N, C-alpha and C positions, 0 to 999 in steps of 0.2 A: 292385531294392528301393529304395524312396524313402528319402531321408535321415531322414524322420520315423520310419519303421519301425526303421531302424538306431539312431536316437537312443533309442527306447523300450527296445530290447534292451540297448544300452550302459548306459542308466540302471539297469536291473536288475542288470547286471554290477557297476556301481559300488556299488550298495547292498549287494550281497553282499560285495564287497571291503571296504567300510567296516565292516561287521559284524565281519569277521575282524580288521581292524586295531584296532578298539575293544576287542575281546576281549583282544588281545595287550597293548594299552596299559594296560588296567586291572590287569595283573599286575605292572607295574613298581613299584618303591618310591616313596615320597612324595618330592616335591621335584623341582627341575630342576638341570641342570648349568650352572655358569658357569666360563669359562676366562679367565685373565688372563695376559698375556705376562709372563714372568719371565726376562729375559736371552735365552738361546737355547732356552728351554723354556717350559712353561706351568704355572701353578698351577690346581688344580681345587677347586671349592667346590660343596657341595650346599646349595641355597637352598630354604627352605620358608616358606610363609605360612599362618598359622592365626589366625583371628579378628582380622585386621589386624596381627598381629605377624609381623615378618620376621626370619628367622634364617639366617645364613650359616655353614656349617661347613666347615673346611678338610679336603680329602681327601688324605692323604699317599700317597706312591708305594706304600706297602705295601698300600693299599686301591685299587689301580688298577682292579680288577675292578668296584668300585662306580662308578667314573668311566665305565667302558666301558658299564655297564648304563644309566646316566643319559644317556649320549650316544645310545644306541639309543632311549631314551625320547624324546629331543628329535627324533630323526629320525622316529620313529613319529608324534609329535604333528604335525610339519610335513606329513607325508604325509596325515594325516587332514584338515588344513586345506586342502590342495590338492584332495583328493577332494570336500570340501564345496563348494569354489568351483566345481569342474567340474560338480557335480550341480546347483548353482544356475543355471549357464548353460544346462544341458540342460533344466531345468525351465522356465526362461524361454522357451526355444525351443518346447518341446512345448505349453505352455499358450497360446502365441500363434500356434500353427501354423494354427489355423482362420482367424485374421484374415488370414493371408497367402495363402490359397487362392483367388485371384481367379478362376480358371477355374470353380471350383465355384460361387462367388457369381454369376458372370456367367450361368451356365446356369439357376440358380435364380431370378434376378430377371428374366431375359428368356427365358421358356420357349419363345417362338416360335422361338428359335434352335435349340432341340433338334430340331424337326421337320426341320431342314435338315442334321442331323448323324447320321443313323441308322448310318452306317458306323463311327462312333466307338464304338458300343456292340455291334457284332457280335462273336460268338464266333469263335474261330479254327478250331474243330472244327465241320464242317458238321452232323454228327449231333446235336451238342449244340444247335446253333442251330435245327435242325428240331424238336427236342423242345420247346425254349422257345417257338417260334413256333406250334406246333400248337394247335388250338382245344381248350379244356377247359371243364368245367362250373365256373363261377365263382359265388361267393356273391353274392347280391343283397340281403343284409341291410344296413340302415342306410346306404344310398347317400348320404344327405345328409352323412354324416361324412367322405366322401372329399373332402378339401379341399387336401391338400398335394401339390404336383406335384414329381416327381423329375426328375433330369437326363435320363432317357430318355423322359419324357412320361407315365410311369405316375403315377396319382393314388392316394395312400395316405391313411391316417387320422391320422398323427402325424409329427412331426419325427423321432422315434426310428425309425419304420419307414422314413422317408426316408433316415436315416443308414445303416440296414442295406442298403437298395437300393443306395446309392452304393458301399458296400463290396463288395457282390456284383458289381456292374458292374466295379469297378476290378480285381478279381481274376479276372474272366472266368469267373464261376460261374453256370451257367444256373439260372433259378428261375421259378416261377409264383406269382402273388399271389392268395391266398384261393381256392385250388383246392379244390373240394368233395372230401371224403374220407369214405367210408362205413366206420364202425367198428362192425361187427356191426349192431345195429339203430339206431345213433346216427349222425347226420350232423354232421360238423364241417368247418370251413374253416380249415386252418392258415394263419397269416399268410404263410408262405413254404414252398412245396414245392420242394426243391432236388435237382437231379441232380448227384451228385458228379462233377466233371470228369475224374477218373482212374478210380475204381472203377465208375462208372455206377450206383451204388446211390442209392436215394431217401432223402433226409433231410427232416425237418420242423423248422421254426424258428418257435417261438411267442414273441412279445414281450408281456409282461404289464406294462402301463403304469400301473396304479393299485393297486399292492399295499398301499398304506396305506388302502384302502377295504375293510373287512372283508367286505361282501357280494360285491363283485367278486372278492376273493381266494378266497372259498368256491366261487364258480362256476368259477374257473380250476383249483382243485384237483380238482373233479369232471371237468373236461376232461382234466387230466393222468391221472386214473384211467382214463378211457376209452382213452387211448393204451396205458396199461400193460396193461389187460385184453386188448388186441388185439396184444400182443407188440411194441409200440413203446416202448422204455424211454428215460427221461431219461438223458442222458449217453452214449447209444449212437447211435441214429438220430433222437433227438429233442433238439433244442437249445432252450434256454429262456433268455431274458434278462428282467430285472426292473428296475423303477424305481419311485420314489415321487415325490411333488411336490418334496421337498427333495433327493432324490438321483436326478437324471435319468440316462438312459443315456449312457455315455461312449464316444466314438468309439474311444478306445484299447482299451476292453474288447471292442468289436465286432471290432476287428482281431485281438485275441488269440483270440477264438472262431473266427474264420475260419482262422487259422493252425493252431489245434488240431484242427479237424475236416476241413479241406480241403487243407492243404498237406502233401505227402508226399515 
């Protein structure tokens, strides 16, 4: 597993841990603990601030439990600060991860190199490779929109589809692009027809790239309905991702989808 994948999972773990510590922190009494050296022992004070007014109240030995609780609060607060710092570092790495992927950038900018590296994209299982390489009926609609070249030489319609192709290749998952599928009397071409590398079941992945366009969205709902009428249900053998102009598809989300459906 790449460190990027580990960082994402660790980030989720830290967020969960932060929520638990914040819940605990909010239950502590007001104020903070201050300790001052007093000979061979310490004096404890509970300090509070309200509307700019500072108050320091002495905590006698008879109220040692309060001092212990405030000490726990100080520890809890510092732990939350440490978690916040660590999450900022992780977020910095994750958000800049794309900028560091020079191999991916090399293949995208110099597509001629891809033709010399077919072995890099071969599947380890021969039967999976044969399925992917077999000829199939492919959609011929809107050929002029095929302008984005992927690292394996496949030309797709958008950078989001390119992102999905890269993820499928990385995880060694066999797929076909815009393979014709007959659903009753309707013909559709799923963006990706996928052969599960373990169960050998067929999955379909549709990416809806203009969901802020009401006409486009209505057409895609009809398409989803065709799938459902023919026993292909969203969330089971049908995967769907969505984006708008202001909320593009995120590579992290694509990775999560692949982990959810194809890693067992």
